[in-house]
Each structure stands twice: as C-alpha cells, then as structure tokens.
MARZANU-465981 format. One record per residue (C-alpha): y, x, z; residue in one letter. Coordinates in nm, 3 decimals, padded with zeros to 5 digits, m for minus. Layout:
<atom <Y X Z> A>;
...
***
This chain:
<atom <m00.892 m02.651 02.865> M>;
<atom <m01.198 m02.752 02.659> T>;
<atom <m01.398 m02.462 02.525> R>;
<atom <m01.520 m02.477 02.165> P>;
<atom <m01.885 m02.532 02.086> T>;
<atom <m02.041 m02.209 01.964> I>;
<atom <m02.354 m02.253 01.757> R>;
<atom <m02.574 m02.002 01.585> S>;
<atom <m02.785 m02.215 01.355> S>;
<atom <m02.747 m02.595 01.300> A>;
<atom <m02.675 m02.647 00.929> P>;
<atom <m02.344 m02.783 00.814> V>;
<atom <m02.397 m03.119 00.645> R>;
<atom <m02.108 m03.180 00.410> A>;
<atom <m02.043 m03.532 00.281> R>;
<atom <m02.093 m03.569 m00.092> H>;
<atom <m01.907 m03.820 m00.298> R>;
<atom <m01.799 m03.881 m00.652> T>;
<atom <m01.433 m03.894 m00.737> R>;
<atom <m01.242 m03.960 m01.053> R>;
<atom <m01.047 m03.640 m01.101> W>;
<atom <m00.694 m03.679 m01.221> I>;
<atom <m00.431 m03.419 m01.291> G>;
<atom <m00.376 m03.133 m01.524> L>;
<atom <m00.269 m02.772 m01.488> A>;
<atom <m00.272 m02.592 m01.817> A>;
<atom <m00.461 m02.266 m01.815> A>;
<atom <m00.191 m02.113 m02.028> A>;
<atom <00.049 m02.172 m01.742> A>;
<atom <m00.136 m01.921 m01.528> L>;
<atom <00.155 m01.689 m01.593> A>;
<atom <00.191 m01.399 m01.359> L>;
<atom <00.488 m01.199 m01.249> S>;
<atom <00.379 m00.980 m00.964> A>;
<atom <00.299 m00.865 m00.620> C>;
<atom <00.032 m00.714 m00.412> G>;
<atom <m00.056 m00.440 m00.176> G>;
<atom <m00.316 m00.249 00.008> N>;
<atom <m00.405 m00.237 00.373> S>;
<atom <m00.577 m00.028 00.633> S>;
<atom <m00.709 m00.101 00.980> P>;
<atom <m00.407 m00.168 01.196> G>;
<atom <m00.207 m00.339 00.923> D>;
<atom <m00.160 m00.712 00.953> E>;
<atom <m00.253 m00.934 00.664> G>;
<atom <m00.015 m01.186 00.522> G>;
<atom <00.044 m01.335 00.189> G>;
<atom <00.418 m01.341 00.141> G>;
<atom <00.683 m01.076 00.136> G>;
<atom <00.841 m01.158 m00.197> G>;
<atom <00.524 m01.260 m00.371> V>;
<atom <00.487 m01.418 m00.708> Q>;
<atom <00.530 m01.792 m00.733> S>;
<atom <00.221 m01.991 m00.815> A>;
<atom <00.382 m02.173 m01.105> S>;
<atom <00.100 m02.373 m01.260> A>;
<atom <00.038 m02.698 m01.082> G>;
<atom <00.347 m02.671 m00.866> Q>;
<atom <00.471 m03.005 m00.995> E>;
<atom <00.176 m03.154 m00.803> D>;
<atom <00.269 m02.995 m00.470> I>;
<atom <00.355 m03.265 m00.221> G>;
<atom <00.312 m03.544 m00.474> K>;
<atom <00.086 m03.746 m00.241> N>;
<atom <00.294 m03.701 00.073> A>;
<atom <00.359 m04.075 00.099> D>;
<atom <m00.019 m04.132 00.119> Q>;
<atom <m00.075 m03.885 00.404> L>;
<atom <m00.358 m03.973 00.644> D>;
<atom <m00.257 m03.857 00.996> P>;
<atom <m00.619 m03.902 01.107> N>;
<atom <m00.771 m03.707 00.818> G>;
<atom <m00.957 m03.375 00.801> T>;
<atom <m00.834 m03.090 00.582> F>;
<atom <m01.113 m02.858 00.462> R>;
<atom <m01.066 m02.509 00.319> Y>;
<atom <m01.344 m02.289 00.180> V>;
<atom <m01.322 m01.913 00.238> F>;
<atom <m01.571 m01.627 00.201> V>;
<atom <m01.606 m01.529 00.567> Q>;
<atom <m01.561 m01.627 00.930> N>;
<atom <m01.309 m01.438 01.144> P>;
<atom <m01.429 m01.102 01.270> S>;
<atom <m01.290 m01.201 01.612> T>;
<atom <m01.047 m01.448 01.768> F>;
<atom <m00.894 m01.167 01.979> D>;
<atom <m00.594 m01.050 01.770> P>;
<atom <m00.578 m00.712 01.942> H>;
<atom <m00.937 m00.636 01.838> R>;
<atom <m00.892 m00.752 01.480> S>;
<atom <m00.902 m00.481 01.213> A>;
<atom <m00.953 m00.745 00.943> N>;
<atom <m00.622 m00.875 00.803> P>;
<atom <m00.795 m01.188 00.670> W>;
<atom <m00.844 m01.301 01.030> D>;
<atom <m00.484 m01.425 01.017> L>;
<atom <m00.602 m01.729 00.821> I>;
<atom <m00.777 m01.840 01.140> F>;
<atom <m00.523 m01.700 01.388> F>;
<atom <m00.240 m01.905 01.239> R>;
<atom <m00.415 m02.227 01.333> L>;
<atom <m00.475 m02.145 01.700> V>;
<atom <m00.196 m01.896 01.776> Y>;
<atom <00.175 m01.865 01.706> D>;
<atom <00.346 m01.545 01.598> Q>;
<atom <00.680 m01.417 01.722> L>;
<atom <00.822 m01.429 01.370> I>;
<atom <00.709 m01.616 01.061> M>;
<atom <00.723 m01.533 00.692> E>;
<atom <00.835 m01.830 00.482> D>;
<atom <00.727 m01.923 00.131> E>;
<atom <00.991 m01.693 m00.018> N>;
<atom <00.879 m01.393 00.186> G>;
<atom <01.178 m01.410 00.421> D>;
<atom <01.134 m01.358 00.796> L>;
<atom <01.224 m01.671 00.991> V>;
<atom <01.192 m01.783 01.355> P>;
<atom <00.873 m01.896 01.518> Q>;
<atom <00.829 m01.809 01.887> L>;
<atom <01.133 m01.581 01.858> A>;
<atom <01.445 m01.776 01.764> T>;
<atom <01.652 m01.468 01.677> E>;
<atom <01.624 m01.090 01.684> W>;
<atom <01.845 m00.788 01.627> E>;
<atom <01.836 m00.411 01.655> F>;
<atom <02.077 m00.277 01.917> V>;
<atom <02.204 00.056 02.054> D>;
<atom <02.191 00.244 01.724> D>;
<atom <01.856 00.084 01.638> E>;
<atom <01.682 00.227 01.945> T>;
<atom <01.570 m00.119 02.057> A>;
<atom <01.484 m00.461 01.917> L>;
<atom <01.600 m00.760 02.123> V>;
<atom <01.437 m01.099 02.069> M>;
<atom <01.548 m01.439 02.198> K>;
<atom <01.254 m01.674 02.258> L>;
<atom <01.179 m02.045 02.251> R>;
<atom <01.189 m02.218 02.590> D>;
<atom <00.971 m02.522 02.507> D>;
<atom <00.629 m02.371 02.436> V>;
<atom <00.310 m02.399 02.641> D>;
<atom <m00.029 m02.243 02.575> F>;
<atom <m00.332 m02.472 02.555> I>;
<atom <m00.439 m02.366 02.907> D>;
<atom <m00.109 m02.495 03.045> G>;
<atom <00.057 m02.154 03.090> T>;
<atom <00.426 m02.153 02.991> H>;
<atom <00.542 m01.914 02.720> F>;
<atom <00.820 m01.674 02.816> D>;
<atom <00.930 m01.312 02.790> A>;
<atom <00.669 m01.202 03.043> A>;
<atom <00.399 m01.340 02.813> A>;
<atom <00.535 m01.133 02.523> V>;
<atom <00.544 m00.820 02.739> K>;
<atom <00.186 m00.876 02.857> A>;
<atom <00.067 m00.915 02.499> N>;
<atom <00.249 m00.613 02.359> L>;
<atom <00.148 m00.397 02.655> D>;
<atom <m00.216 m00.485 02.591> R>;
<atom <m00.181 m00.426 02.217> A>;
<atom <m00.035 m00.080 02.281> M>;
<atom <m00.264 00.041 02.558> T>;
<atom <m00.595 m00.147 02.573> A>;
<atom <m00.898 00.057 02.482> E>;
<atom <m01.016 m00.224 02.252> V>;
<atom <m00.684 m00.255 02.066> S>;
<atom <m00.667 m00.163 01.697> V>;
<atom <m00.287 m00.204 01.696> L>;
<atom <m00.195 00.118 01.875> K>;
<atom <m00.107 00.295 01.551> G>;
<atom <00.112 00.011 01.426> S>;
<atom <00.303 00.006 01.754> L>;
<atom <00.311 00.383 01.805> A>;
<atom <00.691 00.397 01.790> R>;
<atom <00.734 00.145 02.071> V>;
<atom <00.818 00.313 02.401> N>;
<atom <00.802 00.013 02.635> D>;
<atom <00.869 m00.359 02.665> I>;
<atom <01.144 m00.487 02.893> E>;
<atom <01.187 m00.844 03.019> V>;
<atom <01.564 m00.898 03.006> V>;
<atom <01.549 m01.257 03.132> D>;
<atom <01.305 m01.547 03.114> E>;
<atom <01.350 m01.593 02.739> Y>;
<atom <01.476 m01.254 02.622> T>;
<atom <01.260 m00.950 02.559> V>;
<atom <01.367 m00.599 02.462> R>;
<atom <01.139 m00.364 02.267> V>;
<atom <01.253 m00.007 02.341> N>;
<atom <01.171 00.244 02.069> L>;
<atom <01.082 00.613 02.071> K>;
<atom <01.112 00.641 01.695> G>;
<atom <01.224 00.436 01.395> P>;
<atom <01.101 00.077 01.404> G>;
<atom <01.253 m00.102 01.108> G>;
<atom <00.911 m00.247 01.023> N>;
<atom <00.867 m00.425 01.359> L>;
<atom <01.009 m00.767 01.263> P>;
<atom <00.766 m00.779 00.971> A>;
<atom <00.475 m00.662 01.186> L>;
<atom <00.559 m00.931 01.441> F>;
<atom <00.490 m01.193 01.172> S>;
<atom <00.128 m01.077 01.166> G>;
<atom <m00.142 m00.976 01.410> T>;
<atom <00.090 m00.756 01.617> A>;
<atom <00.310 m01.058 01.687> G>;
<atom <00.026 m01.303 01.757> T>;
<atom <00.064 m01.421 02.116> I>;
<atom <m00.228 m01.498 02.350> I>;
<atom <m00.188 m01.683 02.679> S>;
<atom <m00.128 m01.406 02.938> P>;
<atom <m00.381 m01.570 03.172> T>;
<atom <m00.650 m01.529 02.904> A>;
<atom <m00.596 m01.162 02.814> L>;
<atom <m00.892 m01.056 03.026> D>;
<atom <m01.120 m01.343 02.929> N>;
<atom <m01.459 m01.197 02.833> P>;
<atom <m01.504 m01.464 02.565> D>;
<atom <m01.161 m01.431 02.403> L>;
<atom <m01.324 m01.309 02.082> D>;
<atom <m01.483 m01.653 02.031> I>;
<atom <m01.257 m01.874 02.246> N>;
<atom <m00.891 m01.832 02.144> P>;
<atom <m00.626 m01.937 02.397> V>;
<atom <m00.298 m01.968 02.212> G>;
<atom <m00.006 m02.203 02.159> S>;
<atom <m00.093 m02.291 01.799> G>;
<atom <m00.087 m02.620 01.617> M>;
<atom <m00.465 m02.662 01.653> A>;
<atom <m00.745 m02.577 01.894> T>;
<atom <m01.089 m02.441 01.805> L>;
<atom <m01.360 m02.698 01.878> T>;
<atom <m01.670 m02.555 01.708> E>;
<atom <m01.774 m02.218 01.570> Y>;
<atom <m02.093 m02.172 01.370> I>;
<atom <m02.097 m01.805 01.255> P>;
<atom <m02.140 m01.769 00.881> G>;
<atom <m02.090 m02.141 00.822> Q>;
<atom <m01.781 m02.312 00.962> V>;
<atom <m01.503 m02.319 01.220> T>;
<atom <m01.362 m02.659 01.322> R>;
<atom <m01.029 m02.741 01.482> Y>;
<atom <m00.847 m03.038 01.634> D>;
<atom <m00.473 m03.096 01.619> R>;
<atom <m00.294 m02.972 01.932> N>;
<atom <m00.129 m03.293 02.061> P>;
<atom <00.119 m03.095 02.271> D>;
<atom <00.234 m02.857 01.998> Y>;
<atom <00.604 m02.773 02.018> W>;
<atom <00.651 m02.840 01.643> D>;
<atom <00.447 m03.162 01.598> P>;
<atom <00.538 m03.210 01.231> D>;
<atom <00.337 m02.904 01.134> M>;
<atom <m00.013 m03.044 01.202> A>;
<atom <m00.036 m03.313 00.934> K>;
<atom <m00.414 m03.353 00.971> A>;
<atom <m00.604 m03.454 01.282> A>;
<atom <m00.874 m03.198 01.211> K>;
<atom <m00.917 m02.879 01.012> Y>;
<atom <m01.230 m02.707 00.888> E>;
<atom <m01.271 m02.362 00.734> I>;
<atom <m01.609 m02.346 00.563> L>;
<atom <m01.779 m02.021 00.461> V>;
<atom <m01.912 m01.979 00.109> Q>;
<atom <m01.934 m01.644 m00.068> T>;
<atom <m02.035 m01.791 m00.405> S>;
<atom <m01.737 m01.881 m00.623> A>;
<atom <m01.936 m02.132 m00.835> P>;
<atom <m02.043 m02.307 m00.516> T>;
<atom <m01.685 m02.312 m00.388> R>;
<atom <m01.577 m02.479 m00.711> L>;
<atom <m01.861 m02.729 m00.682> N>;
<atom <m01.756 m02.811 m00.325> M>;
<atom <m01.415 m02.921 m00.456> L>;
<atom <m01.566 m03.119 m00.741> Q>;
<atom <m01.803 m03.307 m00.509> T>;
<atom <m01.542 m03.385 m00.244> G>;
<atom <m01.670 m03.144 00.023> Q>;
<atom <m01.337 m02.962 00.052> A>;
<atom <m00.974 m02.982 m00.056> E>;
<atom <m00.873 m02.619 m00.123> L>;
<atom <m01.032 m02.285 m00.210> T>;
<atom <m00.980 m01.983 m00.433> Y>;
<atom <m01.194 m01.897 m00.733> L>;
<atom <m01.289 m01.609 m00.958> D>;
<atom <m01.044 m01.569 m01.249> P>;
<atom <m01.324 m01.657 m01.493> S>;
<atom <m01.329 m02.008 m01.343> Q>;
<atom <m00.963 m02.099 m01.402> A>;
<atom <m01.030 m02.291 m01.724> D>;
<atom <m01.335 m02.458 m01.574> Q>;
<atom <m01.132 m02.580 m01.277> A>;
<atom <m00.866 m02.725 m01.506> V>;
<atom <m01.132 m02.895 m01.718> A>;
<atom <m01.275 m03.050 m01.401> A>;
<atom <m00.938 m03.211 m01.332> G>;
<atom <m00.850 m02.987 m01.040> L>;
<atom <m00.502 m02.856 m00.969> N>;
<atom <m00.488 m02.480 m01.009> T>;
<atom <m00.241 m02.191 m00.992> A>;
<atom <m00.243 m01.817 m00.935> P>;
<atom <m00.270 m01.754 m00.563> S>;
<atom <00.025 m01.622 m00.374> K>;
<atom <m00.112 m01.279 m00.294> S>;
<atom <m00.041 m00.933 m00.161> L>;
<atom <m00.371 m00.773 m00.259> S>;
<atom <m00.413 m00.476 m00.489> V>;
<atom <m00.740 m00.340 m00.622> M>;
<atom <m00.752 00.038 m00.635> G>;
<atom <m00.982 00.338 m00.654> F>;
<atom <m01.023 00.571 m00.355> T>;
<atom <m01.164 00.927 m00.368> M>;
<atom <m01.312 01.170 m00.115> N>;
<atom <m01.064 01.458 m00.122> T>;
<atom <m01.281 01.683 00.095> D>;
<atom <m01.558 01.763 m00.152> K>;
<atom <m01.586 01.837 m00.524> P>;
<atom <m01.478 01.721 m00.768> P>;
<atom <m01.196 01.522 m00.604> F>;
<atom <m01.091 01.800 m00.369> D>;
<atom <m00.888 01.916 m00.670> D>;
<atom <m00.569 01.715 m00.725> Y>;
<atom <m00.597 01.769 m01.101> R>;
<atom <m00.930 01.583 m01.108> V>;
<atom <m00.777 01.298 m00.913> R>;
<atom <m00.494 01.282 m01.166> K>;
<atom <m00.748 01.291 m01.449> A>;
<atom <m00.912 00.982 m01.297> M>;
<atom <m00.585 00.791 m01.310> E>;
<atom <m00.514 00.893 m01.670> H>;
<atom <m00.867 00.799 m01.776> A>;
<atom <m00.833 00.434 m01.678> I>;
<atom <m00.682 00.160 m01.891> D>;
<atom <m00.548 m00.078 m01.626> R>;
<atom <m00.451 m00.351 m01.871> Q>;
<atom <m00.801 m00.350 m02.019> A>;
<atom <m00.944 m00.414 m01.672> I>;
<atom <m00.704 m00.702 m01.611> V>;
<atom <m00.782 m00.854 m01.950> D>;
<atom <m01.154 m00.784 m01.966> G>;
<atom <m01.264 m00.832 m01.605> V>;
<atom <m01.002 m01.071 m01.467> F>;
<atom <m00.932 m01.279 m01.780> F>;
<atom <m00.570 m01.171 m01.790> G>;
<atom <m00.501 m01.290 m01.436> I>;
<atom <m00.338 m00.993 m01.268> G>;
<atom <m00.069 m00.731 m01.314> T>;
<atom <m00.140 m00.359 m01.376> P>;
<atom <00.035 m00.146 m01.114> V>;
<atom <00.075 00.225 m01.039> A>;
<atom <00.198 00.176 m00.681> Q>;
<atom <00.086 m00.042 m00.391> Y>;
<atom <00.380 m00.276 m00.445> M>;
<atom <00.417 m00.476 m00.766> P>;
<atom <00.741 m00.551 m00.950> P>;
<atom <00.853 m00.866 m00.766> S>;
<atom <00.818 m00.708 m00.422> Y>;
<atom <01.147 m00.624 m00.253> W>;
<atom <01.064 m00.253 m00.199> A>;
<atom <00.916 m00.184 m00.544> Y>;
<atom <01.001 00.154 m00.696> N>;
<atom <01.088 00.090 m01.063> P>;
<atom <01.015 00.453 m01.154> D>;
<atom <00.643 00.426 m01.070> V>;
<atom <00.490 00.207 m01.336> T>;
<atom <00.170 00.207 m01.546> P>;
<atom <00.389 00.278 m01.850> D>;
<atom <00.536 00.596 m01.703> N>;
<atom <00.363 00.893 m01.875> P>;
<atom <00.304 01.047 m01.532> E>;
<atom <00.067 00.763 m01.441> Y>;
<atom <m00.029 00.600 m01.772> A>;
<atom <m00.361 00.572 m01.952> H>;
<atom <m00.390 00.904 m02.141> D>;
<atom <m00.747 01.021 m02.213> P>;
<atom <m00.636 01.348 m02.374> E>;
<atom <m00.429 01.440 m02.071> K>;
<atom <m00.727 01.355 m01.850> A>;
<atom <m00.950 01.595 m02.046> K>;
<atom <m00.686 01.867 m02.025> Q>;
<atom <m00.657 01.830 m01.648> L>;
<atom <m01.036 01.847 m01.608> L>;
<atom <m01.047 02.166 m01.811> A>;
<atom <m00.768 02.319 m01.602> E>;
<atom <m00.963 02.227 m01.288> A>;
<atom <m01.269 02.416 m01.414> G>;
<atom <m01.461 02.127 m01.569> Y>;
<atom <m01.420 02.174 m01.946> P>;
<atom <m01.758 02.008 m02.003> D>;
<atom <m01.690 01.726 m01.759> G>;
<atom <m01.835 01.661 m01.414> V>;
<atom <m02.078 01.423 m01.245> D>;
<atom <m01.995 01.218 m00.935> F>;
<atom <m02.129 00.922 m00.738> E>;
<atom <m01.934 00.597 m00.736> M>;
<atom <m02.007 00.358 m00.451> L>;
<atom <m01.971 m00.007 m00.549> V>;
<atom <m01.912 m00.275 m00.282> P>;
<atom <m02.162 m00.551 m00.352> G>;
<atom <m01.918 m00.821 m00.461> L>;
<atom <m01.916 m00.971 m00.810> D>;
<atom <m01.561 m00.864 m00.898> D>;
<atom <m01.611 m00.510 m00.764> H>;
<atom <m01.930 m00.469 m00.963> R>;
<atom <m01.755 m00.595 m01.275> A>;
<atom <m01.471 m00.346 m01.225> V>;
<atom <m01.721 m00.063 m01.178> A>;
<atom <m01.898 m00.159 m01.501> E>;
<atom <m01.565 m00.142 m01.684> A>;
<atom <m01.470 00.190 m01.526> L>;
<atom <m01.790 00.381 m01.611> V>;
<atom <m01.740 00.403 m01.990> P>;
<atom <m01.366 00.471 m01.955> M>;
<atom <m01.435 00.763 m01.724> L>;
<atom <m01.729 00.891 m01.929> E>;
<atom <m01.506 00.907 m02.236> A>;
<atom <m01.304 01.187 m02.075> V>;
<atom <m01.599 01.366 m01.908> G>;
<atom <m01.604 01.196 m01.566> L>;
<atom <m01.968 01.089 m01.549> R>;
<atom <m02.026 00.833 m01.275> A>;
<atom <m02.357 00.731 m01.128> S>;
<atom <m02.317 00.406 m00.938> T>;
<atom <m02.476 00.287 m00.612> R>;
<atom <m02.418 m00.066 m00.488> V>;
<atom <m02.364 m00.098 m00.112> I>;
<atom <m02.306 m00.389 00.125> E>;
<atom <m01.936 m00.468 00.108> S>;
<atom <m01.875 m00.489 00.487> P>;
<atom <m02.021 m00.139 00.530> T>;
<atom <m01.791 00.028 00.276> T>;
<atom <m01.556 00.184 00.531> G>;
<atom <m01.831 00.324 00.750> V>;
<atom <m02.036 00.445 00.453> T>;
<atom <m01.749 00.618 00.275> F>;
<atom <m01.514 00.734 00.551> Y>;
<atom <m01.747 00.781 00.847> S>;
<atom <m02.071 00.894 00.683> R>;
<atom <m01.887 01.060 00.392> Q>;
<atom <m02.129 00.920 00.133> E>;
<atom <m02.028 00.901 m00.230> G>;
<atom <m01.728 01.052 m00.408> N>;
<atom <m01.522 00.739 m00.466> G>;
<atom <m01.521 00.360 m00.478> F>;
<atom <m01.321 00.066 m00.617> P>;
<atom <m01.189 m00.165 m00.346> G>;
<atom <m00.961 m00.462 m00.290> M>;
<atom <m00.675 m00.405 m00.050> G>;
<atom <m00.589 m00.672 00.202> A>;
<atom <m00.244 m00.832 00.238> P>;
<atom <00.023 m00.652 00.441> F>;
<atom <00.348 m00.732 00.619> Q>;
<atom <00.551 m00.416 00.552> D>;
<atom <00.549 m00.171 00.259> P>;
<atom <00.473 00.122 00.489> T>;
<atom <00.139 m00.044 00.572> G>;
<atom <m00.064 00.045 00.262> P>;
<atom <00.084 00.395 00.263> Y>;
<atom <m00.013 00.464 00.624> Q>;
<atom <m00.356 00.571 00.496> T>;
<atom <m00.203 00.898 00.368> S>;
<atom <m00.093 01.003 00.715> L>;
<atom <m00.314 01.235 00.920> P>;
<atom <m00.537 01.089 01.189> G>;
<atom <m00.615 00.765 01.005> Q>;
<atom <m00.965 00.618 00.984> F>;
<atom <m00.926 00.598 00.607> S>;
<atom <m00.806 00.960 00.589> N>;
<atom <m01.072 01.156 00.781> P>;
<atom <m00.986 01.459 00.568> W>;
<atom <m00.619 01.450 00.680> N>;
<atom <m00.507 01.485 00.319> T>;
<atom <m00.128 01.465 00.331> T>;
<atom <00.193 01.661 00.287> T>;
<atom <00.487 01.730 00.516> T>;
<atom <00.719 01.573 00.260> E>;
<atom <00.521 01.249 00.258> F>;
<atom <00.507 01.227 00.638> Q>;
<atom <00.884 01.272 00.657> E>;
<atom <00.941 01.009 00.388> A>;
<atom <00.707 00.762 00.562> W>;
<atom <00.893 00.795 00.891> L>;
<atom <01.229 00.770 00.713> D>;
<atom <01.102 00.447 00.552> A>;
<atom <01.091 00.294 00.902> L>;
<atom <01.460 00.362 00.960> K>;
<atom <01.714 00.089 00.907> G>;
<atom <01.771 m00.258 01.046> A>;
<atom <01.770 m00.424 00.703> T>;
<atom <01.550 m00.411 00.395> R>;
<atom <01.838 m00.279 00.188> E>;
<atom <01.891 00.014 00.424> A>;
<atom <01.525 00.111 00.402> R>;
<atom <01.477 00.095 00.025> I>;
<atom <01.582 00.454 m00.069> P>;
<atom <01.337 00.608 00.177> A>;
<atom <01.061 00.366 00.074> I>;
<atom <01.109 00.467 m00.289> H>;
<atom <01.085 00.832 m00.187> R>;
<atom <00.770 00.756 00.013> M>;
<atom <00.609 00.602 m00.297> V>;
<atom <00.690 00.908 m00.508> L>;
<atom <00.563 01.151 m00.244> E>;
<atom <00.235 00.962 m00.214> E>;
<atom <00.171 01.009 m00.586> K>;
<atom <00.170 01.384 m00.517> K>;
<atom <m00.118 01.333 m00.272> I>;
<atom <m00.312 01.053 m00.441> M>;
<atom <m00.623 01.006 m00.231> K>;
<atom <m00.650 00.700 m00.448> G>;
<atom <m00.449 00.496 m00.694> F>;
<atom <m00.394 00.124 m00.757> P>;
<atom <m00.533 m00.058 m01.057> L>;
<atom <m00.389 m00.409 m01.050> H>;
<atom <m00.224 m00.670 m00.832> A>;
<atom <m00.474 m00.948 m00.775> H>;
<atom <m00.391 m01.320 m00.805> F>;
<atom <m00.718 m01.514 m00.801> P>;
<atom <m00.667 m01.878 m00.896> P>;
<atom <m00.637 m02.125 m00.611> S>;
<atom <m00.777 m02.471 m00.680> A>;
<atom <m00.722 m02.794 m00.493> W>;
<atom <m00.804 m03.161 m00.523> T>;
<atom <m00.568 m03.455 m00.551> D>;
<atom <m00.657 m03.537 m00.191> K>;
<atom <m00.470 m03.230 m00.066> A>;
<atom <m00.112 m03.281 00.053> V>;
<atom <00.116 m02.979 00.072> F>;
<atom <00.475 m02.953 00.195> P>;
<atom <00.748 m02.906 m00.063> E>;
<atom <00.759 m02.550 m00.192> G>;
<atom <00.411 m02.465 m00.061> Y>;
<atom <00.227 m02.196 m00.255> Q>;
<atom <m00.153 m02.187 m00.212> P>;
<atom <m00.229 m01.832 m00.110> A>;
<atom <m00.514 m01.583 m00.114> Y>;
<atom <m00.464 m01.584 00.266> A>;
<atom <m00.325 m01.935 00.320> P>;
<atom <m00.164 m02.104 00.618> H>;
<atom <m00.197 m02.475 00.692> F>;
<atom <00.141 m02.562 00.840> R>;
<atom <00.248 m02.897 00.697> G>;
<atom <m00.081 m02.931 00.507> V>;
<atom <m00.280 m03.255 00.518> G>;
<atom <m00.490 m03.501 00.320> V>;
<atom <m00.455 m03.846 00.169> T>;
<atom <m00.642 m04.146 00.301> A>;
<atom <m00.967 m04.261 00.141> G>;
***
C-alpha cells in the first residue's frame, strides 16, 4: 500500500486557461421547494433524504458523457479540508465529502434520498425489531489487500461503540453487540429501538475501515478503505489529491483517473477558479447566482440538508425564560432574511425538516401563529417575562460572510420588539467551544450540517449532549425522541417523529430560520451521471471530465 504524501507548505499551482463558456441556466429557474436540517456532533452528514431537486441546469447533467476523458482529473472546490480521515474520530459531518472517495459505507443514499445497497446488499429488522441483519458483498478488498467480510464490519462497529476516541458512541447507544452470523452476514443486536440505524449506516457510522488499519497511528491522515479512490497527497488548508482505485469492486463509478478537492474559503475566488479553468465544480454564495449564469456557467440550487437557526443559552438570563425564547422566534421575519440576505434562495422553516422531507410535520410551519413573525406577541411575552422595557443580550457571530449578514438582519428585527443585541464576531471553528464549553454569549446564528435521520438534529435537546450542557429538556420530549426510533419503516416512524417535533417546540433551546440551498456551479467540462444533483455535500460517484 502506498502512503499519501503529506505536505505542510508547498503552494498549489493551479493551471490557468481561457475557455469559451457556453450554456445557460436562467436565474429565474432557481426555484426552490425544500429540505434541510441541523446536526450535532455524532450525527453523520449527508445531502439526500428526500431533498429538493436542483432543477435549473439539470438539462445539462450528463450532456457531455460521450466526451468523457478516462484519464482526466476532476477538481472540486470546498471551504475546508477534512478534520480527520478516521471516521470514528470525525465530529464534522462535512468530512463525508472526503470519506466517500476513499471509503465505502454499508448503505448508500441515492439521488432520491432512498437507502440502497453498497457494502450491504440487503438488510432487515428481525425478532420483533430487536436486531438488524445485513447481508454483505463478497467481492470487496481494502486497498491494503485485506478482504471485506462480516468480521470487518464487527471490528469497525465495535471500535465505533467503545473506543475512547470515538465520537459515534451516542449514535450507536442502542446497539447491544455485533454478531458475525457467517462470513458475509452480520447481526446488530439492539438494546433499544434502532429504526434509524439503516440511515446512520449510510453515513459516518457505516463507513468501513480495513480492520488491519484500525490501530494505525496515522489513520487520521492515511485512510485505509475500500473506496473508489486512494489518497495520494494531503496539503492541509490547500488540497487533497486522489487516484482512481484500479481494483475497485464497482469500476464504473470512478470516471476520472484523478480527483482533487481544493480549499478556498472565499466565494468570489471559488467562482473565479471555475471561470479560469482551475476547477469543475463548487458552490457559491446566493448573491453570485446571477453572476455565475452571466459567466456562462451551469448553476442550480444545491441539493442540501442544511438549516440555519438561532441557538440560545437557556442557563442564564434572559433566555433561561421560555417566554423570552418564544419572543425571539416571534420577533424574526424569516422570509425577509431569505429575501434580503440570501436573494430569495432558501425556504423559511419552523422545524429542522423542510416540507419535501419525508418526516416533515405539516403542523409546524412559519405561517402557524404559534411560530410566525408577530412583533406584538413578542413584546407581550417579554413583558410577561419581566422585561416590559426590553432586555440586552450578547449575540456571538461566527466569522463567516453569510452568518455576519444574517446577524446584521436580525439586530434591527430584534431591537424593534425590545431585544437589544450587542454583537461579537468570533472565529467560526471555535463557536462550539466558545458557546457551549466556555458559556460565552447568550445566543448565536449558525448553519446546521446535513444529517441522515430526522432524529439527528433533535438529539441536541436530550440531556448529556455537548450542545446541551444545561440539560434543557422535558420527559415528554425524551419519550417522543425514543419512540421516533421505533419502527422498521419510515411510515411506521412518522407519527412519533411528528410528536417529537411538537415536543421540541415546547423546549426551544433554539429555532430554525431557513433551509439553505446555496447555488452549485459547474463548467461544461464536468460530466455527471444521469439524475445527478450537485450537492452542498457532494459525492463523486460516476463524476468525470471531458477531454481537452
């Protein structure tokens, strides 16, 4: 096995060239329906699950497939490197963008949000849903030559459940043990409801490492998986490079010989990298959608399961009073934020699942008077809470352009009802430690990461969570959350999930603002498989480039 080159400096020299841009995706076609979510450490990030279809530009998907260059390099521009290449240490759901190149998952989520086979060919709950049995592929080898089998799955899940370094213990808390039934059958025995497990196994919890590499001291920078590509170079803060895995069990998936994920936090620079031929795909700020179309790029709303929301410290005034938290929600005009900050690209939501998502509760909407913009009701609630003249609080603002813009929009809305916010910008990666660990500030706006299962974003209202150091919860919510895990099908789980959503609104450590669909943009050189939807957290299966 060849280890990737790890570099700490050496600049990335991207090749510049001029192209004649062809193609059109009308900005007016950036029509949105819905989806999104929130996430906490221990949830696995995805990008499907019944998400909205990226309609604009879809007529261009796969149009250059007959010009595919099997020796080409596909380049994607993202805003960060992976936090680690060890899935069991990863508390960052965006790491899945990188994991899905070098590792396989037990189960895969397709473009329609349905769970389909990957390493597991079939699965079913048995014995009154007290166990999940999975049948496995028999033709898979890891890049170090180790053969994939049920013992490999057991070794991975055992480590995920018990290792001191694992961040997945909470997600797998209802798993009792893993049993190898035969060489290619594994049984997951449960000690509680586990209806969310198939979905979780399509994310980080189902990402399988070679069992011979589980104790490798460099696993965080040297992934050993069975994926369609292998990591060849890693320059932190700049780029990760990959080569096609020539022995991959599904050879049609790696359409390019090489892949690169470049790091660029500046959206204008990401757009420029597409225009100058330095990359084939990225996502942009909503303000750039028209500019991308004018430049001749293909563009569409990203397939996304991210929701921006506002979180409050419920352990100190003024948000220790539920009435003040409710006043916050009533003070905010969600549609105005979508229109004014995100140029109409987004969908206002009052729950952490938007309307197109399969578990959406139709009773919890921004139009429902219980959750709607109502400044007079906000003032009344503040007065009832003992703040007839209003109250001051500190709003932390993660130092990202869109978060700062949202904060600027929120301040006058809140001040209009007597919620006077002083703002302090902080480094975005430190938000969790600053707010939850050090207990600084009273609240902050934040973007939730993608999730696999609807119980994921709601897990933060359970006791004992990193993002709930105050243990703000109710018995009714905890019961509803556990009930939402019961059932072998989505349909069986929906009533309890709807109840969970309603019970969370009675706690409301925070509330969602809008489902986020930043525009994806790609060049005519990109080749996507039929039905592919460029995502906020994309995968590259079947993705390639044209020659030239």
